[in-house]
N, C-alpha and C positions, 0 to 999 in steps of 0.2 A: 758830284763833280763841280769843280770851280767854274764859274762863268765870269767873263769880263763884264765889268760895269757897261752900262748901255752907251756911254760916250766912247769908251775904248773899243767896244765892239763895233761901233760905227766907224771908227778910225781904221780898224782892221780891214773891214768890209770895203772902205774906200781904197785902201792901200792895195788889196788883192784885185780889185777891179782896175785900178790904175796900172798896176804892174802888167796885168794881162793885156790892157790896151796899149801900153808902151812897147812892151817886148814883142807882142804878136802883131802890132800894127792895126789893132781892132779899133773901130770908132767908139766914142763915149757912148752913143746910143746903143750900140750893140751890147757893150759891157753892162750898161744900166739895165738892160733887159734879162740879164742873167738871174736864174733863180737858183735855189739850193739844188734843184733836181737837173740843172743844165749840165749835159755831159761835156767833159773837156778832152782829156787825153784820148785819142782814137776817135774823137768826133770833130774836133776842130782841126782842119788841115794844117793850120799855122802852128799848132802845138805838137811838134815833132820832138824826137829825142834831144836834138840840139837845143831847140828853144827851151826845154825843161830846166836846163842849166842856167840860162839867163833868166827865167822866171824866178827860180829858187834863190840866185844871187841877188836879184833886185828886191825880192821880199826880205832877205836879210838886211839889205841896206836900208830900205824904208822903215822896217819895223824894229831894227836894232836887235835882231835875233840871230841865232847860229843854227843852221840846219845841217845835222850830221848825215854823212852818206847812208848809214844804216837806217835812218828815219824815212828815207825815200822810197816809196813803193807805189804800185799802180792804184792802190785804193785811195791814197791822198789826192791823186790827180784825176780820179775818176769823174768827179762832178765839182761844180763851183762850190757847193755847200761843204763837200769834203775838203777842199783845199782851204777854204776860209776857216773851217773848224780847226784844222791843223794849225793854221797861223795863230789862231785865237789861244789854242794850247800852248804854243811856243811863246807867245807874248806873256803868258802867265808865269813863266819860269824866271 
């Protein structure tokens, strides 16, 4: 499986943390504490179905990617690590 170079991976990580902070109104300290296992959808009250659209749109804008409707599922939003890994894969295309 292809992986992003470390600098690109750090850029994606920062973008995902920034998007979650901006769209959900979370503090930088809170998003900085997220680990790969941090649960998102269903665990963060701020991340409801309406906020998901905002998160995905903002990720597209910040990373210059396109997220198709059929790519969005509960698994990709389950944890911070899953969302970051999804964004990394999209950045490789």
